[in-house]
N, C-alpha and C positions, 0 to 999 in steps of 0.2 A: 393889361386886366381889366376886364369885363364890369361892368356898372352893376352890381347887386340886385336884384329883381326883388321887391317886397311879396310876400304870399298873395298879398290882396292882387294887384297886379297881375301876379300870373294866374291868379283864378280870372281874371278880366280877358286876359288876350287868350288862354282855353277856349274861353266862350265865344269868344270873336273868330276865333280860328273854326269852331264849330259850325256859326253859321254859313264862312266862308264857304266851307266844307260840304255843307247841304243845299248853298246857292249854286255850286258847281254843278253837284249830282244833277239839281233839279234842270242845268241848262246845257247837258250831257258832258259836263268837262271833262278831262283823264286826270290820270295824279298828275304828273307832271303838271300840267297848268294849274291845280289846286293849292300843289305845294309854292309853284311859282308864288302864287298869286297870296297864299299865305305870308312867303319873304317879303313881300313887298309892301303889304299892306300893315305888317307887325313886323320890321324890320329888328326889334329887340330882341324873337326868337333865333334862333342859329338854325341851319339847315336841317339837321340830322332831328331834333325837334319838329319842325314843322312838315317832316315827310311822316314823321309817325300821326300825327293831328289831320294831315292829308287824306289818309287811310281811315284815321278815326278808332283806331287803336289807343289800349293803354299800355303800358310798359309791360305789366304780364303776358298782353297778348306778345309783346317782340320775343322777349323775352321766350313763352311756348313756341313761337316761331323758330326761331335761333334753334333751341335744341332739337324741332324738327327734322331741320337741315344735318346738322351732325348726327342725330340717330341714323338717318336715310343713308347717313354714309360708314356706318356703321362707326362709329365715335364715340364718345363719353359726352354726354354732355357739358358745356359750358359752363363753369361755374360765375354765371352774369347775375347780378342783384338788381332791383330797383333800382339801387340806391348809387350802383353803378354804373347804371343806364343813365339815372339822371345827371351822374358829372360828365359823362359820356356830352348829353345834350346842351349843358349848359358850359361847355369848355371847360370846363373844370381839370378833366385829367384826357389826354390823347387816348385815340382808342387805338391800338397795336394792330399792325397787318392782318392777322389772321381773324380778329373781331372785324375791322373793318371789310375785309371781301366776303365773309357773312354776313353784315346788316346788306351790303348790294346786292348781294343776290337773295336777301328775304324783303327789302325796297323794289329791288327791280330795279337800279338806278348804279349810274358811275359814280366813284370815289368824290369827282367833284359837285356831284349835285348834293349829295348827303355831307359835302364841307368837311370830307376825310379825308387824312395822308393821301397823296397818290399825283405820278403826274402827269400833266398833258400833253397832247401831239405837239406842243408848239416847243418843246424841250425833249431831252433823251427820256422814253419813253423804257422803266427797267423792270414793271410791273406785269403781273400777266393779266391780260384784257380782264376785265367784268362783263361779259358778256348778256344783253338782256334775252330772256326767257331761257336762260342757265338752270330753274327749277322746273321742275315738273310742271305741267300745262295740265297734266291730271289731278294735280292736289287739287284737295277740296278749295273751293272759293275762298277767298276770305273773307273775316268778317266783316269788312265794310260791304264787298259785294263787287268786289273789283274785280275780272280775271286778270291773270299776270299778264306782263304786257309782251305784246307781240312783237317780230324785226322789224314789221310793216308801219303799227301803229307806234312804235318808239322811234322810227325817224320822223315821221308825223307830226308825233309828239314834243320831238325836238325842236323843231320850227317854229311849232305852236306857242312852244315856252318864249321862244325868242321875239316874237312876235305879241303877245301880253305884255312883255317887259317892257318893247316899245310904246304900247298903251299908257301902261305906265309911268315910264323914262320921260317917254318927246322923243321927236322923227332925230335926234341927235342922239340918242343910245343914252344910256348912264352905266354906272358897275353891274348891273343885275346882268342891264342883256349882255355885257360885254363877258357877263360868268357863262352864260347860256351860249353864247355863240363859241367860248372855246370849249363848252362841253358837247357841241355840236361837232368841233370840228377833232374833238379827241374820239368821239364815236365814229364817225364818218372813219376815220384813221385805222382804227383799231378795227373796225368790224366789215374791213372795205371787201376782202373776199367772202362775205357771204351773200352781197348780193347780185345780183345782173350787171353790168358796168350801164346800157342803158337806162336802167332802174334807179341805180345810184344818181349816173350823172342829173337826172332832172332834179334832184332832190338838192345836190351841191349846188346847182346854179343858182336854185331857188333861194337859198339861205345867201348865197355870195351878193344877190343882187339888193340883201336886205342892205348889208353891209356897203355895199356902191351908195345905196340911198342917203343910208347914215352919213357916208366921207362928206354929201353935198350940203350937209346942213355945217353952222361953224360950230369948231372942237378947242379944246384948249390940246397943244402940242404932246402931252402925256397921251391923251384920249385917241386923238389922231392917230398916234405910232401905234396905240394898240390896236387898231381896228383894221390899220394898213397892216399888219403883221397877221392878223386874223384872215383878209383877204387876198395874204401871199401865200398861206397855206390851204384855202379854199381853191385858189387859183392852180397850186400845186396838184391838188387833188383831183383837179376838173382836169388837166392836163395828162392826168395818168389814166382817167378815164376815155376820154381823147383818144389814146394811143391802145387801150384796148380794146376800143371801136374800130380803129383800122384807119381813124381821122387822122396823119400824123402831122400837116400843114395844123390843124387846130392846135393839135398838141404842141407844136414848138411857138405857136402864140400863147399858148395858158403857160406852159413852164418859162418862157421871156417874161411874161409878167411876176410872174410870182420871183423869179431872181430878181429884177428891176427891186420889186418892193420890198425884198430880201436884201437889197444894198441899200434905200432908203432907210430903214430902222435900224444898219449895222447890226445883223441879224445873220452870224455864218451859217448855222447849221441850213437854213433856210435856201442861201447862196448857194449852197453846195449840194442839196439833195436839187434842188433846181436844174444849176449845169450841170449834173451825174446822169437828170433824167435825159435835160436836152442831146446828151451824148447818146443816151441808149436807142433817143428816136431818130440820131441821125445813121449809128450804125445797121439800124432796122431796115432804112433806105437805101443802106449799103454806100456810105456817102464815109468812108472810112478816115480820112484826115481831118475831116471835120471834126468826126467822135473825138477824137484823140484829140484835139484841140483844145478841145469842149471840156473832155476829161483832165485835163491838165491846166484848167484854169478849176475846175472843180476842186482838185487835189490842194489848190493853194488854202482853199478853206477849212479843209477836212481835218478838225482840233483833235480826234481823238482816233485811237487803234480801230474800231468799228465802222468810220465812216472812211478811215483809208481804203478799207479793205472793201467795203461799200464802192466807194468809186474806180477802184483797181479793178472790180469784177463788172461792173454794169458798165465802165468807158473804153480800158484802156484793155482789157481782155480779149475781148469778144472781137473788138479793131484787128488788135493786131492777130488773133489767130486767122482773121479773113485770109491775110496774104499771104496763109500757108507755110511751107517749105523757107520763102523769104523773110520770112519774121520770128521762126517757130520757139527760136531760143530766146527772144525776146517777149513771146508769149508764157512759156515758158517759166522764168522767170517772173513774172507779173502773177501768175496764177500761184508758185510760191510763195512771193511775200502776200495774194491777201489772203492766202489760210493761216502765212504766220502774223498778221495783224489781229486776223478775228482771233487767233489763238489767247495774243499781247491782249485783247481788250477786258478788264479788270470787270466790268457788267454783264458782259457775254449778249445775247441775244436781246435785241431792241424788237417785240414783238409791233406788228401795226403796219400801214404803208410808208408811214415814214419812217418805220424803221430796218435793220437788216438781221437777219438770221442765217444760222448755221445754213438750214435746207437751201435757201436762195441762192448761198455763196454755191454749194455743191452742184446746183443746177447751171449757174453760169461754168464753171469749172466744166460741167456732163458738156457741155453745147460748144464749151473752145476744142475740147477733145475732140468732137467729131468734125469741127472746122481743119482740126487740124491730121483728121483723119485715124487716129490712136482710139479706135473702139473699145479696146478692153476696159481703158480709164476712163471714156466716157459710161458703159454700163456702171463702173461703177464707183463714180459718185452721181449715176442717177438713182442709185440703189441706196446710198447715204443722203441722198435726197428726199427721197419719200418715204423712208423710216421715220423722218422726222415731223411729217404733215399728216394731218388728217385724213382717211379717204375720202374720196367726192370733191377735197378741196381744187382748185385754179393750177396749186400748186404741185400737187399730189397729179396733176394730170397733164401738167408741164415735164415731170420728172418720168411716169410711164410712158411718154412717146420719146423723150431720148433714149430710154432702154428699148422702144420699139427699134428703132432705127439700129440703135447696136445689134440686135438680134439679126435684121435686115441684112446688115455688114455681114454677118455667120450665113447667111444662107438660108437661116430660120424664116422662113417666108408666113407660114404660117404660126409662128409662135409672134410673130411682129403683127399681122395682122389681129391677132386675137387680142392683143395688150389698146389697141386702138378701138377695135369695136367695144371693148369693157371702159375706155373714158369717154366714146359714142353713146354707150349706154344707161352710163354714170352722170355726164355733165349735161343737163338741157340747153336745145337751142339757143336761146338768151342770153344765157352764162357762157355760153363757148366763146370766150376772147379771143379776137383776133389773131391773137400771140400764138393760141390755139392752134386755130386755124391754119397758120401759117408753117407752124410742127406737123401738122397732118399730112399739108400739101407737100412738104417738106417730105416727108413718108411713102407719098404715092408717087414720089418723082423717084426715089428709092427704089422703090417696086415694081419699076418699070423701066428701071435703069440696064437692067438683066434680059434676055434674049429668051421669050415666052413667058412672059411673066403666068402665075398660077392664076386658081378660081379664085383664091382669098382674095388676091389682088386686083382684079375686076369688082369683085362682090363689095370692098372695102371704095373704090374710086366711085362704083354706081350707089353708093349711099352718102360718100362726100358731096357729090353733084346734087344730092338732091336738100344739100342743109339749107338752109332759110338763110340770105344775107342778114348782116347785122345794119342796122341804120343807124348812123350816127347822129348823137344826142342833137338837138334842136341847141342853137347855143342864145339861151333865154338870158343870160346877164352879162352886158356889157364888161370891157376889161376896163379893172379900177385903176388905173396909170395917172400917173402924176397930181392926185390928190393926196 
């Protein structure tokens, strides 16, 4: 139960929040930073009210904004009243899932930032990700004069909110700093595919370096464990970014750090994910026995059907399929088992980089089918995969390139190269992950494996030769081991 705040005190809190907002505007602070300052200096206010005051909105402004969101989607305006919003802001009534999502869109914030129901990336992610910039940027500027947050600004604002909280709570951090760190990890995980890997890697490294500095300070055991878990998930993301930049040795180091931190704090999900990622990294380098061993270790920590499906697809399936006919039967059994486990999970797909989804499962099945020489199955799985993914995302491109290899296997070289050109026309060079470049090189090899490759194959090869190289990310944060 919250302690009741008198009307006089609420008026004083709102006056002080107004001053903080004006000071923030004069200094050029963004909404995230202003809301964080209000929460830090006025802890009696809950996050939802702090964000409204950071925007300078009245409750009627919020109600009008929610109504506009629903109207733009041809839905009836929600029956939200000032008294209902007041009870939400004071923590007297929980916000329902539909309204929570609408409030996140209106405020351009995550559920955690607003103190609303919603799981972070540290747990099983079961809700659809709230996307910064989801509201049309062409809409009229809100009454406080701030435009809607763009992706680049949102990433920087998350880190700045952590740095501001550190200024308030001190170098060892405190609850608000750790809350903002959790929000950052969730945002990086859910928006992972929205950014070129090199660009995102710099931001994640910088955030992880902040935790490294916190861990060098005296901490109580509970706070240290929370920070180490956050550092573990950031290490997992840094490893995945190194993997997508083709820096496989660095990826192995970061995945190893994530697994060790997961073990240190006893977090099965982090251990499972990190070992599974290590297995995939080993398979990419054709170290298949090692990949199978790592997948076996990861499987011991896979405590849900979805995670078992993930480890079967990430680790065992690709490694077994790489042996071809020698282990075909085992690969086919694992492929079927992965699909069965996915279907058995009561929560279904979990979005974000630390989750797993139907599209990703079918992509792995498609690539395993290619390795086994079953091009019909490869095309079928690729078609299912890309139906689940928005056009232009890396997952879409991966499924299209598997489809292209299937077309090449049928001798339809013109169709295969057209699909490859579609990917190259859609995905910018900085966003073209090493995994996609490997698929393009595999397609190129397929096209030139026949006698007298056609003009289309030569044109595609020339285009591939002109692609600028991916640059590995600077290792700007040390491995937070042993702290």
